[in-house]
A tleap script that builds the chain and sets N, CA, C and O, in Angstrom:
source leaprc.protein.ff14SB
mol = sequence {
  NASN ALA ILE LYS LEU LEU ALA GLU ARG ASN
  ILE LYS ILE ILE ALA ALA PHE MET LEU GLY
  HIE PRO GLU GLU ASN GLU ILE SER ILE GLU
  ARG THR ARG GLU HIE ILE LEU ARG ILE LEU
  GLU PHE LYS ASN THR ASN GLU LEU VAL THR
  SER MET PHE THR PRO LEU PRO GLY SER LEU
  ALA TYR ARG MET LEU LEU GLU LYS SER GLU
  LYS ILE LEU SER ARG PHE LYS HIE CYS ASP
  VAL PHE ASN VAL ARG GLU PHE GLN ARG GLU
  TRP ALA THR HIE PHE CYS LYS ILE ASP PHE
  GLU MET LEU LEU ARG HIE ALA GLU GLU PHE
  GLY LYS LEU TYR LYS LYS SER TYR VAL GLU
  PHE CVAL
}
set mol.1.N position { -109.747 10.935 136.969 }
set mol.1.CA position { -109.593 11.627 136.237 }
set mol.1.C position { -108.124 12.060 136.063 }
set mol.1.O position { -107.244 11.564 135.360 }
set mol.2.N position { -108.088 13.527 137.211 }
set mol.2.CA position { -107.200 14.062 136.574 }
set mol.2.C position { -105.993 12.683 137.348 }
set mol.2.O position { -104.850 13.091 137.142 }
set mol.3.N position { -105.946 11.290 138.113 }
set mol.3.CA position { -104.429 11.180 137.874 }
set mol.3.C position { -104.465 10.470 135.952 }
set mol.3.O position { -103.374 10.745 135.453 }
set mol.4.N position { -105.216 9.850 135.104 }
set mol.4.CA position { -105.750 9.829 134.401 }
set mol.4.C position { -105.391 10.526 132.956 }
set mol.4.O position { -105.238 9.954 131.876 }
set mol.5.N position { -105.289 12.108 133.291 }
set mol.5.CA position { -104.996 12.992 132.219 }
set mol.5.C position { -103.073 13.324 133.076 }
set mol.5.O position { -102.086 13.914 132.637 }
set mol.6.N position { -103.213 12.938 133.772 }
set mol.6.CA position { -101.363 13.137 134.314 }
set mol.6.C position { -100.516 12.349 133.924 }
set mol.6.O position { -99.295 12.422 134.057 }
set mol.7.N position { -101.544 11.045 133.097 }
set mol.7.CA position { -100.176 10.308 132.709 }
set mol.7.C position { -101.122 10.316 131.198 }
set mol.7.O position { -100.343 10.058 130.281 }
set mol.8.N position { -101.971 10.444 130.886 }
set mol.8.CA position { -102.325 10.915 129.439 }
set mol.8.C position { -100.881 11.623 128.307 }
set mol.8.O position { -100.607 11.469 127.117 }
set mol.9.N position { -100.248 12.419 129.448 }
set mol.9.CA position { -99.323 13.638 129.448 }
set mol.9.C position { -97.461 13.078 130.195 }
set mol.9.O position { -96.471 13.778 130.406 }
set mol.10.N position { -97.625 11.967 130.344 }
set mol.10.CA position { -96.971 11.493 131.038 }
set mol.10.C position { -96.282 12.105 131.941 }
set mol.10.O position { -95.081 11.839 131.999 }
set mol.11.N position { -96.688 12.799 132.607 }
set mol.11.CA position { -96.544 12.671 134.121 }
set mol.11.C position { -96.296 11.886 135.533 }
set mol.11.O position { -97.181 11.042 135.677 }
set mol.12.N position { -95.659 11.896 136.279 }
set mol.12.CA position { -95.944 10.930 137.168 }
set mol.12.C position { -96.246 12.025 138.571 }
set mol.12.O position { -96.429 13.212 138.843 }
set mol.13.N position { -96.099 10.076 139.458 }
set mol.13.CA position { -97.052 11.019 140.515 }
set mol.13.C position { -96.391 9.377 141.684 }
set mol.13.O position { -96.107 8.201 141.457 }
set mol.14.N position { -96.437 10.568 143.265 }
set mol.14.CA position { -97.020 9.608 144.329 }
set mol.14.C position { -98.158 8.736 144.916 }
set mol.14.O position { -99.252 9.142 145.307 }
set mol.15.N position { -97.869 7.938 144.909 }
set mol.15.CA position { -99.761 7.736 145.907 }
set mol.15.C position { -100.052 7.576 146.377 }
set mol.15.O position { -100.222 6.372 146.569 }
set mol.16.N position { -100.681 8.749 147.505 }
set mol.16.CA position { -99.069 8.288 149.363 }
set mol.16.C position { -100.887 8.227 150.167 }
set mol.16.O position { -101.413 9.335 150.268 }
set mol.17.N position { -101.727 7.003 150.678 }
set mol.17.CA position { -102.262 6.575 151.441 }
set mol.17.C position { -101.556 5.837 152.890 }
set mol.17.O position { -100.540 5.212 153.193 }
set mol.18.N position { -103.082 6.469 153.682 }
set mol.18.CA position { -102.898 6.538 155.315 }
set mol.18.C position { -103.660 5.764 155.618 }
set mol.18.O position { -104.350 5.510 154.631 }
set mol.19.N position { -104.080 4.976 156.802 }
set mol.19.CA position { -104.465 4.315 157.158 }
set mol.19.C position { -104.485 4.427 158.898 }
set mol.19.O position { -103.564 4.799 159.625 }
set mol.20.N position { -106.186 3.864 159.375 }
set mol.20.CA position { -106.028 3.989 160.445 }
set mol.20.C position { -107.036 5.145 160.528 }
set mol.20.O position { -107.633 5.385 161.577 }
set mol.21.N position { -107.090 5.359 160.191 }
set mol.21.CA position { -108.309 6.955 160.222 }
set mol.21.C position { -109.779 6.914 160.445 }
set mol.21.O position { -110.560 6.447 159.616 }
set mol.22.N position { -110.198 7.513 161.812 }
set mol.22.CA position { -111.549 7.728 163.079 }
set mol.22.C position { -112.791 6.340 161.681 }
set mol.22.O position { -113.601 6.783 160.867 }
set mol.23.N position { -112.696 5.860 161.747 }
set mol.23.CA position { -113.462 4.376 161.589 }
set mol.23.C position { -113.750 3.601 160.393 }
set mol.23.O position { -114.664 3.218 159.664 }
set mol.24.N position { -112.077 3.561 160.630 }
set mol.24.CA position { -111.530 2.436 159.818 }
set mol.24.C position { -111.561 1.201 159.359 }
set mol.24.O position { -110.804 0.546 160.076 }
set mol.25.N position { -112.155 0.357 158.336 }
set mol.25.CA position { -113.101 -0.677 158.499 }
set mol.25.C position { -111.808 -1.845 158.193 }
set mol.25.O position { -110.579 -1.863 158.267 }
set mol.26.N position { -112.943 -2.798 157.799 }
set mol.26.CA position { -112.307 -4.512 156.686 }
set mol.26.C position { -113.136 -3.736 155.791 }
set mol.26.O position { -114.122 -4.467 155.878 }
set mol.27.N position { -113.398 -3.081 155.224 }
set mol.27.CA position { -114.766 -1.785 154.269 }
set mol.27.C position { -114.143 -0.480 153.804 }
set mol.27.O position { -114.160 -0.058 152.648 }
set mol.28.N position { -113.893 -0.217 154.282 }
set mol.28.CA position { -112.628 1.324 153.863 }
set mol.28.C position { -110.875 0.651 153.491 }
set mol.28.O position { -109.970 1.265 152.925 }
set mol.29.N position { -110.848 -0.536 153.944 }
set mol.29.CA position { -109.605 -0.897 153.993 }
set mol.29.C position { -109.648 -0.786 152.525 }
set mol.29.O position { -109.211 0.003 151.687 }
set mol.30.N position { -110.725 -2.482 152.531 }
set mol.30.CA position { -111.005 -2.750 150.961 }
set mol.30.C position { -110.517 -2.053 149.481 }
set mol.30.O position { -109.749 -2.397 148.583 }
set mol.31.N position { -111.627 -0.574 149.806 }
set mol.31.CA position { -111.791 0.459 148.745 }
set mol.31.C position { -111.124 1.109 148.588 }
set mol.31.O position { -110.969 1.467 147.420 }
set mol.32.N position { -110.277 1.706 149.650 }
set mol.32.CA position { -108.728 1.514 149.835 }
set mol.32.C position { -107.909 0.891 149.013 }
set mol.32.O position { -107.278 1.423 148.100 }
set mol.33.N position { -107.898 -0.478 149.378 }
set mol.33.CA position { -106.837 -1.485 148.346 }
set mol.33.C position { -107.151 -1.471 145.986 }
set mol.33.O position { -106.276 -1.395 145.124 }
set mol.34.N position { -108.672 -1.577 145.806 }
set mol.34.CA position { -109.285 -0.916 144.710 }
set mol.34.C position { -109.028 -0.167 144.185 }
set mol.34.O position { -108.764 -0.099 142.984 }
set mol.35.N position { -109.055 1.207 145.594 }
set mol.35.CA position { -108.469 2.561 144.744 }
set mol.35.C position { -106.630 2.617 144.220 }
set mol.35.O position { -106.081 3.017 143.193 }
set mol.36.N position { -106.082 1.968 145.578 }
set mol.36.CA position { -104.468 1.041 144.855 }
set mol.36.C position { -104.618 0.719 144.123 }
set mol.36.O position { -103.628 1.239 143.609 }
set mol.37.N position { -105.204 -0.002 143.049 }
set mol.37.CA position { -104.474 -0.834 142.356 }
set mol.37.C position { -105.568 -0.204 140.604 }
set mol.37.O position { -105.057 -0.142 139.486 }
set mol.38.N position { -107.072 0.158 140.935 }
set mol.38.CA position { -106.765 1.631 140.424 }
set mol.38.C position { -105.903 2.791 139.699 }
set mol.38.O position { -106.104 3.345 138.619 }
set mol.39.N position { -105.400 2.881 140.167 }
set mol.39.CA position { -104.094 4.340 140.629 }
set mol.39.C position { -102.985 3.515 139.217 }
set mol.39.O position { -102.556 4.092 138.218 }
set mol.40.N position { -102.797 2.215 139.561 }
set mol.40.CA position { -101.733 1.324 139.620 }
set mol.40.C position { -101.808 1.339 137.849 }
set mol.40.O position { -100.853 1.200 137.085 }
set mol.41.N position { -103.234 1.551 137.495 }
set mol.41.CA position { -102.829 0.376 136.146 }
set mol.41.C position { -102.323 1.686 134.669 }
set mol.41.O position { -101.948 1.524 133.507 }
set mol.42.N position { -102.634 3.162 135.714 }
set mol.42.CA position { -102.621 4.395 134.389 }
set mol.42.C position { -101.214 4.085 134.381 }
set mol.42.O position { -100.813 4.276 133.233 }
set mol.43.N position { -100.138 3.637 135.240 }
set mol.43.CA position { -98.576 3.277 134.857 }
set mol.43.C position { -97.836 4.806 135.074 }
set mol.43.O position { -97.167 5.182 134.111 }
set mol.44.N position { -97.883 5.482 135.952 }
set mol.44.CA position { -97.594 6.526 135.808 }
set mol.44.C position { -96.753 6.737 136.879 }
set mol.44.O position { -95.732 7.419 136.790 }
set mol.45.N position { -97.345 5.861 138.488 }
set mol.45.CA position { -96.819 5.951 139.789 }
set mol.45.C position { -95.632 5.509 140.228 }
set mol.45.O position { -95.066 4.419 140.319 }
set mol.46.N position { -95.305 7.072 140.577 }
set mol.46.CA position { -93.639 6.547 140.755 }
set mol.46.C position { -93.567 6.289 142.820 }
set mol.46.O position { -92.789 6.584 143.728 }
set mol.47.N position { -94.324 5.886 142.735 }
set mol.47.CA position { -93.871 5.617 144.457 }
set mol.47.C position { -95.440 5.264 145.068 }
set mol.47.O position { -96.483 5.911 145.170 }
set mol.48.N position { -95.153 4.332 145.300 }
set mol.48.CA position { -96.894 3.991 146.364 }
set mol.48.C position { -95.764 4.478 148.020 }
set mol.48.O position { -94.597 4.198 148.295 }
set mol.49.N position { -96.807 5.268 148.765 }
set mol.49.CA position { -96.485 5.070 150.286 }
set mol.49.C position { -98.131 5.279 151.096 }
set mol.49.O position { -99.175 5.927 151.165 }
set mol.50.N position { -97.125 3.867 151.709 }
set mol.50.CA position { -98.831 3.975 153.148 }
set mol.50.C position { -97.941 4.087 154.043 }
set mol.50.O position { -96.869 3.523 154.263 }
set mol.51.N position { -98.777 5.229 154.738 }
set mol.51.CA position { -97.908 5.203 156.642 }
set mol.51.C position { -99.154 4.735 157.581 }
set mol.51.O position { -99.771 4.194 156.664 }
set mol.52.N position { -99.569 4.635 158.144 }
set mol.52.CA position { -100.431 5.417 159.289 }
set mol.52.C position { -100.816 6.491 160.003 }
set mol.52.O position { -100.184 7.398 160.545 }
set mol.53.N position { -101.677 6.298 159.935 }
set mol.53.CA position { -101.722 7.656 161.112 }
set mol.53.C position { -101.335 7.426 162.462 }
set mol.53.O position { -101.103 6.437 163.158 }
set mol.54.N position { -101.345 9.092 162.653 }
set mol.54.CA position { -100.647 9.683 164.383 }
set mol.54.C position { -100.607 10.730 164.743 }
set mol.54.O position { -100.076 11.796 164.431 }
set mol.55.N position { -101.543 10.153 165.812 }
set mol.55.CA position { -101.920 11.510 166.783 }
set mol.55.C position { -100.577 11.793 167.937 }
set mol.55.O position { -100.337 11.297 169.038 }
set mol.56.N position { -99.881 12.803 167.123 }
set mol.56.CA position { -99.042 13.851 167.020 }
set mol.56.C position { -100.141 14.993 168.673 }
set mol.56.O position { -101.272 15.317 169.036 }
set mol.57.N position { -98.617 15.113 169.058 }
set mol.57.CA position { -98.728 15.952 170.483 }
set mol.57.C position { -99.747 17.375 170.046 }
set mol.57.O position { -99.160 17.873 169.085 }
set mol.58.N position { -100.795 18.074 170.299 }
set mol.58.CA position { -100.689 19.131 169.931 }
set mol.58.C position { -102.088 19.946 169.284 }
set mol.58.O position { -102.719 20.997 169.400 }
set mol.59.N position { -102.065 18.033 168.158 }
set mol.59.CA position { -103.480 18.092 167.521 }
set mol.59.C position { -104.778 17.837 168.318 }
set mol.59.O position { -104.592 18.066 169.513 }
set mol.60.N position { -105.830 17.501 168.079 }
set mol.60.CA position { -107.025 17.758 168.041 }
set mol.60.C position { -107.235 16.157 167.868 }
set mol.60.O position { -108.005 15.535 168.601 }
set mol.61.N position { -106.613 15.654 167.015 }
set mol.61.CA position { -105.751 13.688 167.515 }
set mol.61.C position { -106.009 13.238 168.791 }
set mol.61.O position { -106.877 12.503 169.260 }
set mol.62.N position { -104.645 14.106 169.463 }
set mol.62.CA position { -104.409 13.557 170.522 }
set mol.62.C position { -104.482 13.609 171.249 }
set mol.62.O position { -103.744 13.119 172.103 }
set mol.63.N position { -105.797 14.488 171.452 }
set mol.63.CA position { -105.931 15.265 172.668 }
set mol.63.C position { -107.423 14.453 172.570 }
set mol.63.O position { -107.857 14.416 173.721 }
set mol.64.N position { -108.098 13.983 171.914 }
set mol.64.CA position { -108.884 12.959 172.126 }
set mol.64.C position { -108.065 12.104 172.608 }
set mol.64.O position { -108.089 11.975 173.832 }
set mol.65.N position { -107.423 11.547 172.082 }
set mol.65.CA position { -106.890 10.049 172.625 }
set mol.65.C position { -106.747 10.326 173.257 }
set mol.65.O position { -107.313 9.491 173.963 }
set mol.66.N position { -105.961 11.670 174.532 }
set mol.66.CA position { -105.824 11.638 175.768 }
set mol.66.C position { -107.457 11.612 176.908 }
set mol.66.O position { -107.525 11.623 178.137 }
set mol.67.N position { -108.479 11.577 175.952 }
set mol.67.CA position { -109.366 11.242 176.730 }
set mol.67.C position { -110.011 10.445 177.050 }
set mol.67.O position { -110.883 10.161 177.872 }
set mol.68.N position { -109.302 9.969 176.033 }
set mol.68.CA position { -109.919 7.868 175.737 }
set mol.68.C position { -108.696 7.406 176.171 }
set mol.68.O position { -108.878 6.196 176.313 }
set mol.69.N position { -108.113 7.536 176.322 }
set mol.69.CA position { -106.666 6.340 176.942 }
set mol.69.C position { -105.945 6.949 177.863 }
set mol.69.O position { -105.177 7.822 177.459 }
set mol.70.N position { -106.008 6.607 179.579 }
set mol.70.CA position { -106.356 6.260 180.412 }
set mol.70.C position { -104.350 6.339 180.342 }
set mol.70.O position { -103.690 7.275 180.794 }
set mol.71.N position { -103.689 4.897 179.553 }
set mol.71.CA position { -102.806 4.817 179.634 }
set mol.71.C position { -101.410 5.966 178.419 }
set mol.71.O position { -100.326 5.419 178.620 }
set mol.72.N position { -101.296 6.608 177.885 }
set mol.72.CA position { -101.566 7.546 176.762 }
set mol.72.C position { -101.252 8.513 177.737 }
set mol.72.O position { -100.214 9.175 177.709 }
set mol.73.N position { -102.585 8.659 179.050 }
set mol.73.CA position { -102.528 10.273 179.381 }
set mol.73.C position { -101.711 9.834 180.125 }
set mol.73.O position { -100.717 9.803 179.398 }
set mol.74.N position { -101.304 9.331 181.422 }
set mol.74.CA position { -101.087 8.919 182.615 }
set mol.74.C position { -99.206 8.504 181.995 }
set mol.74.O position { -98.347 8.399 182.871 }
set mol.75.N position { -98.875 8.350 180.779 }
set mol.75.CA position { -97.716 8.159 180.746 }
set mol.75.C position { -96.940 8.850 179.779 }
set mol.75.O position { -95.791 8.829 179.338 }
set mol.76.N position { -98.244 9.614 179.580 }
set mol.76.CA position { -96.840 10.721 177.542 }
set mol.76.C position { -97.726 12.153 178.249 }
set mol.76.O position { -97.202 13.251 178.061 }
set mol.77.N position { -98.858 12.101 178.929 }
set mol.77.CA position { -99.179 13.808 179.136 }
set mol.77.C position { -98.673 15.225 178.864 }
set mol.77.O position { -99.231 16.186 178.336 }
set mol.78.N position { -97.354 15.056 179.422 }
set mol.78.CA position { -96.035 16.040 179.693 }
set mol.78.C position { -94.967 15.704 179.707 }
set mol.78.O position { -94.015 16.252 180.262 }
set mol.79.N position { -95.009 14.033 178.631 }
set mol.79.CA position { -93.761 14.728 178.240 }
set mol.79.C position { -93.459 14.813 176.507 }
set mol.79.O position { -94.181 14.365 175.616 }
set mol.80.N position { -92.131 15.550 176.369 }
set mol.80.CA position { -91.739 15.751 174.611 }
set mol.80.C position { -91.645 15.152 174.374 }
set mol.80.O position { -91.912 15.340 173.187 }
set mol.81.N position { -91.177 13.268 174.542 }
set mol.81.CA position { -90.667 12.376 174.070 }
set mol.81.C position { -92.113 11.134 174.012 }
set mol.81.O position { -92.749 10.846 175.026 }
set mol.82.N position { -92.440 10.474 172.479 }
set mol.82.CA position { -92.887 9.706 172.819 }
set mol.82.C position { -93.057 8.736 171.726 }
set mol.82.O position { -92.523 8.987 170.645 }
set mol.83.N position { -93.868 7.454 171.909 }
set mol.83.CA position { -92.810 6.374 170.994 }
set mol.83.C position { -94.600 6.060 169.741 }
set mol.83.O position { -95.750 5.627 169.803 }
set mol.84.N position { -93.897 6.496 169.069 }
set mol.84.CA position { -94.928 6.785 168.064 }
set mol.84.C position { -95.884 5.170 167.696 }
set mol.84.O position { -97.020 5.349 167.257 }
set mol.85.N position { -95.361 3.515 167.900 }
set mol.85.CA position { -96.240 2.515 167.531 }
set mol.85.C position { -97.208 2.629 168.631 }
set mol.85.O position { -98.423 2.437 168.607 }
set mol.86.N position { -96.149 3.109 169.967 }
set mol.86.CA position { -98.193 2.997 170.806 }
set mol.86.C position { -98.766 3.831 170.390 }
set mol.86.O position { -99.453 3.435 169.449 }
set mol.87.N position { -98.922 5.287 170.666 }
set mol.87.CA position { -99.926 6.115 170.601 }
set mol.87.C position { -100.580 5.719 169.142 }
set mol.87.O position { -101.531 6.470 168.930 }
set mol.88.N position { -100.304 4.440 167.675 }
set mol.88.CA position { -101.196 4.933 167.083 }
set mol.88.C position { -101.782 2.936 166.834 }
set mol.88.O position { -102.272 2.330 165.881 }
set mol.89.N position { -101.468 2.622 167.932 }
set mol.89.CA position { -101.730 1.478 168.471 }
set mol.89.C position { -103.026 1.868 169.164 }
set mol.89.O position { -104.100 1.381 168.810 }
set mol.90.N position { -102.887 3.043 170.485 }
set mol.90.CA position { -104.131 3.153 170.860 }
set mol.90.C position { -105.347 3.844 170.054 }
set mol.90.O position { -106.542 3.674 169.812 }
set mol.91.N position { -104.145 4.849 169.757 }
set mol.91.CA position { -105.387 5.590 168.623 }
set mol.91.C position { -105.937 4.632 167.605 }
set mol.91.O position { -106.909 5.277 167.213 }
set mol.92.N position { -105.947 3.164 166.711 }
set mol.92.CA position { -106.624 2.634 166.762 }
set mol.92.C position { -107.941 2.448 167.771 }
set mol.92.O position { -109.049 2.970 167.893 }
set mol.93.N position { -107.102 1.305 168.480 }
set mol.93.CA position { -108.142 0.760 169.400 }
set mol.93.C position { -109.198 1.439 170.211 }
set mol.93.O position { -110.153 0.746 170.561 }
set mol.94.N position { -109.153 2.963 170.631 }
set mol.94.CA position { -109.892 3.625 170.477 }
set mol.94.C position { -111.487 4.556 169.288 }
set mol.94.O position { -112.536 5.197 169.219 }
set mol.95.N position { -110.068 3.651 168.486 }
set mol.95.CA position { -111.591 5.144 167.619 }
set mol.95.C position { -111.122 4.276 166.192 }
set mol.95.O position { -111.819 4.635 165.243 }
set mol.96.N position { -110.119 3.236 165.827 }
set mol.96.CA position { -111.031 2.168 164.682 }
set mol.96.C position { -111.350 0.658 164.720 }
set mol.96.O position { -110.765 -0.256 165.301 }
set mol.97.N position { -112.278 0.659 164.055 }
set mol.97.CA position { -112.824 -1.027 164.424 }
set mol.97.C position { -112.269 -1.818 163.530 }
set mol.97.O position { -112.835 -2.835 163.131 }
set mol.98.N position { -111.216 -1.471 163.160 }
set mol.98.CA position { -109.729 -3.062 162.730 }
set mol.98.C position { -109.198 -2.795 164.088 }
set mol.98.O position { -109.607 -1.856 164.771 }
set mol.99.N position { -108.398 -3.525 164.427 }
set mol.99.CA position { -108.005 -3.972 165.291 }
set mol.99.C position { -106.351 -3.496 164.673 }
set mol.99.O position { -106.127 -3.639 163.471 }
set mol.100.N position { -105.496 -3.053 165.405 }
set mol.100.CA position { -104.073 -1.356 164.651 }
set mol.100.C position { -103.099 -3.073 164.153 }
set mol.100.O position { -102.508 -2.924 163.083 }
set mol.101.N position { -102.936 -4.350 164.710 }
set mol.101.CA position { -102.439 -5.402 163.753 }
set mol.101.C position { -102.176 -5.559 162.413 }
set mol.101.O position { -101.259 -5.759 161.617 }
set mol.102.N position { -103.993 -5.293 162.541 }
set mol.102.CA position { -104.219 -5.682 161.824 }
set mol.102.C position { -104.509 -4.830 160.479 }
set mol.102.O position { -104.839 -5.272 159.378 }
set mol.103.N position { -104.300 -3.524 160.857 }
set mol.103.CA position { -103.746 -2.168 159.918 }
set mol.103.C position { -102.252 -2.016 159.518 }
set mol.103.O position { -101.782 -1.125 158.810 }
set mol.104.N position { -101.355 -3.423 160.312 }
set mol.104.CA position { -100.062 -3.190 159.714 }
set mol.104.C position { -100.419 -4.796 158.657 }
set mol.104.O position { -100.114 -4.662 157.472 }
set mol.105.N position { -100.708 -5.471 158.851 }
set mol.105.CA position { -100.605 -6.440 158.502 }
set mol.105.C position { -101.413 -5.612 156.972 }
set mol.105.O position { -101.262 -6.502 156.136 }
set mol.106.N position { -102.155 -4.418 156.229 }
set mol.106.CA position { -102.780 -4.482 154.794 }
set mol.106.C position { -102.400 -3.404 154.944 }
set mol.106.O position { -103.250 -2.651 154.468 }
set mol.107.N position { -100.896 -2.398 155.680 }
set mol.107.CA position { -99.800 -1.507 155.179 }
set mol.107.C position { -98.681 -2.119 154.517 }
set mol.107.O position { -97.922 -1.606 153.695 }
set mol.108.N position { -98.678 -3.226 154.962 }
set mol.108.CA position { -97.529 -4.034 154.346 }
set mol.108.C position { -98.205 -5.129 152.835 }
set mol.108.O position { -97.810 -5.773 151.863 }
set mol.109.N position { -99.153 -4.817 153.388 }
set mol.109.CA position { -100.075 -5.883 151.593 }
set mol.109.C position { -99.953 -4.602 150.826 }
set mol.109.O position { -98.969 -4.434 150.105 }
set mol.110.N position { -100.812 -3.758 150.923 }
set mol.110.CA position { -100.349 -2.943 150.011 }
set mol.110.C position { -98.983 -1.998 149.572 }
set mol.110.O position { -98.956 -1.048 148.788 }
set mol.111.N position { -97.393 -2.857 150.693 }
set mol.111.CA position { -96.402 -2.179 150.604 }
set mol.111.C position { -96.289 -3.296 149.004 }
set mol.111.O position { -95.462 -3.128 148.107 }
set mol.112.N position { -96.900 -3.914 149.026 }
set mol.112.CA position { -96.364 -5.607 148.105 }
set mol.112.C position { -96.873 -5.062 146.270 }
set mol.112.O position { -96.153 -5.349 145.314 }
set mol.113.N position { -98.319 -4.202 146.100 }
set mol.113.CA position { -98.844 -4.395 145.667 }
set mol.113.C position { -98.372 -3.651 144.162 }
set mol.113.O position { -99.129 -3.496 143.204 }
set mol.114.N position { -96.461 -3.108 144.243 }
set mol.114.CA position { -95.710 -1.888 143.515 }
set mol.114.C position { -94.366 -2.164 143.844 }
set mol.114.O position { -94.057 -2.142 145.035 }
set mol.115.N position { -93.298 -2.487 142.769 }
set mol.115.CA position { -91.780 -2.308 142.879 }
set mol.115.C position { -91.516 -1.380 143.403 }
set mol.115.O position { -90.557 -1.543 144.158 }
set mol.116.N position { -92.138 0.160 143.381 }
set mol.116.CA position { -91.101 1.141 144.906 }
set mol.116.C position { -92.340 1.538 145.137 }
set mol.116.O position { -93.249 2.079 144.508 }
set mol.117.N position { -92.111 1.056 146.393 }
set mol.117.CA position { -92.743 0.714 147.315 }
set mol.117.C position { -92.741 1.252 149.410 }
set mol.117.O position { -92.164 0.561 150.250 }
set mol.118.N position { -93.374 2.319 149.689 }
set mol.118.CA position { -92.934 2.316 150.589 }
set mol.118.C position { -93.615 2.415 152.346 }
set mol.118.O position { -94.057 3.548 152.538 }
set mol.119.N position { -93.770 1.505 153.572 }
set mol.119.CA position { -94.781 2.176 154.577 }
set mol.119.C position { -94.145 2.631 155.515 }
set mol.119.O position { -93.046 2.202 155.865 }
set mol.120.N position { -94.586 3.303 155.897 }
set mol.120.CA position { -93.829 4.423 156.992 }
set mol.120.C position { -95.055 4.713 157.405 }
set mol.120.O position { -96.159 4.827 156.874 }
set mol.121.N position { -94.253 4.884 159.337 }
set mol.121.CA position { -95.317 5.804 160.716 }
set mol.121.C position { -94.884 5.190 161.390 }
set mol.121.O position { -94.850 4.154 162.054 }
set mol.122.N position { -94.131 6.984 160.789 }
set mol.122.CA position { -93.713 8.598 161.303 }
set mol.122.C position { -93.812 9.922 160.494 }
set mol.122.O position { -93.473 10.987 161.010 }
savepdb mol mol.pdb
quit
């Protein structure tokens, strides 16, 4: 409803979506895609941004990942620099019901739904 009201007043929006939340699965991905398509029908989207959830150090998600992933714990527990893609992959492995490569493919697919679209991973 808000997007419709904004469109009626010719107010542009940036539609931003994040993949990789806990319990992400094929059904939730499909719902996200359908939601994107509904938003794009209003013609007031300035940009479409798709990003991947990243458990940043210091966050609850990071602590959850450390508890589940020996790989991350042993390599990054005391580091200031980390590999974003590796964190995202480990997060998806332990907390999503869809594998990381599939999440990436969906993010790229979403990026093709609109002419001014970005896929961000950091």
